[in-house]
C-alpha positions in Angstrom: 7.1 -10.1 14.8 7.4 -6.6 16.7 6.3 -4.9 13.5 3.1 -6.8 13.2 2.2 -5.7 16.6 2.2 -1.8 15.1 0.9 -2.2 11.4 -2.1 -0.7 11.7 -0.7 2.6 13.5 2.0 2.5 10.8 -0.9 2.6 8.1 -2.7 4.9 9.6 0.2 7.5 10.1 0.9 6.7 6.8 -2.7 7.7 5.5 -2.1 11.0 7.7 1.3 11.7 5.8 -0.3 11.3 2.3 -3.7 13.5 2.9 -1.0 15.9 4.9 1.3 16.1 1.9 -1.9 16.9 -0.5 -2.6 19.8 1.5 1.1 21.2 2.8 3.2 19.5 0.1 5.4 21.1 -2.2 7.4 19.9 -5.4 8.4 20.9 -8.5 5.8 21.2 -11.8 2.3 21.6 -9.6 3.4 18.0 -8.0 3.0 17.6 -3.9 5.2 15.1 -2.8 7.7 16.2 -0.7 6.4 17.1 3.4 8.5 19.9 5.5 8.3 18.4 9.0 10.6 19.9 11.5 13.3 20.8 9.3 13.3 17.3 7.4 11.7 17.0 3.9 10.1 13.5 4.1 8.2 11.8 1.0 5.1 10.1 2.3 4.8 8.1 -0.9 8.2 6.0 -0.3 7.0 5.7 3.3 3.8 4.1 2.0 5.5 2.0 -0.3 7.1 0.1 2.8 4.6 0.2 5.3 1.8 -1.1 2.2 4.2 -4.0 1.6 4.3 -4.9 5.3 0.7 -4.7 5.5 0.3 -7.0 2.7 2.7 -9.4 4.4 0.7 -9.3 7.8 -2.5 -9.9 6.2 -1.5 -13.0 3.6 0.5 -14.2 6.9 -2.9 -13.8 9.0 -5.0 -15.5 6.3 -2.7 -18.2 4.7 -5.3 -20.9 5.1 -7.4 -19.1 3.0 -4.9 -18.8 0.1 -5.2 -22.2 -1.4 -8.9 -22.0 -1.7 -8.5 -18.4 -3.1 -10.8 -18.1 -6.4 -11.8 -14.6 -7.7 -14.9 -14.0 -5.3 -13.3 -15.7 -2.5 -10.1 -13.5 -2.8 -12.4 -10.3 -2.5 -14.2 -11.8 0.4 -11.1 -13.1 2.3 -8.7 -10.4 1.1 -11.1 -7.1 0.9 -8.9 -5.5 3.4 -5.7 -5.7 1.0 -8.2 -4.4 -1.9 -9.4 -1.4 0.2 -6.1 -0.4 1.6 -4.2 -0.8 -1.8 -7.1 1.2 -3.3 -6.8 4.0 -1.1 -3.3 4.3 -0.7 -2.9 4.3 -4.5 -5.2 7.0 -5.1 -3.9 9.4 -2.4 -0.1 8.5 -4.3 -2.1 9.3 -7.8 -3.2 12.7 -6.5 0.1 13.4 -5.3 1.2 12.6 -9.4 3.8 10.1 -8.6 3.3 7.6 -11.4 6.8 6.1 -10.7 6.0 4.9 -7.1 2.5 3.6 -8.0 4.1 1.4 -10.9 6.9 0.0 -8.9 4.3 -0.6 -5.9 1.9 -2.2 -8.0 4.5 -4.5 -9.6 5.7 -5.4 -6.1 2.3 -6.2 -4.7 1.6 -8.3 -7.2 4.6 -10.2 -6.8 3.9 -10.7 -3.2 0.6 -12.2 -4.4 2.1 -14.4 -6.7 4.5 -15.7 -3.9 2.0 -16.4 -1.7 0.6 -18.6 -4.4 -2.6 -17.1 -5.0 -3.7 -18.4 -8.1 -2.6 -16.8 -11.2 -6.1 -16.7 -12.8 -7.3 -14.8 -9.3 -4.7 -12.2 -9.9 -5.4 -11.4 -13.4 -9.1 -11.0 -13.1 
């Protein structure tokens, strides 16, 4: 419950870290995955994974009454913030060239949607 109050701040901070790692990041073979802050090396894509899962859970909980009525068109209407935020996070992580996190995160988020009882047909469309 306490995390819900700060989820949007976490999302904004994580987006800022994902942008900063593209500018100032370090990594082998022309990848930019690590960010050095105050002597600590962090990997913003790992933070993004956790924050996006919390964000999904928050939005799904907030709109749980709409889930049973979800058609593909209704999903886009009621859950547009999930689609937009996922696309933004995925694009920034893809620019880091961190495909393994994208695959794990995509499967995790798909599982969350499935566990929230969103119709399978809606998920595959």
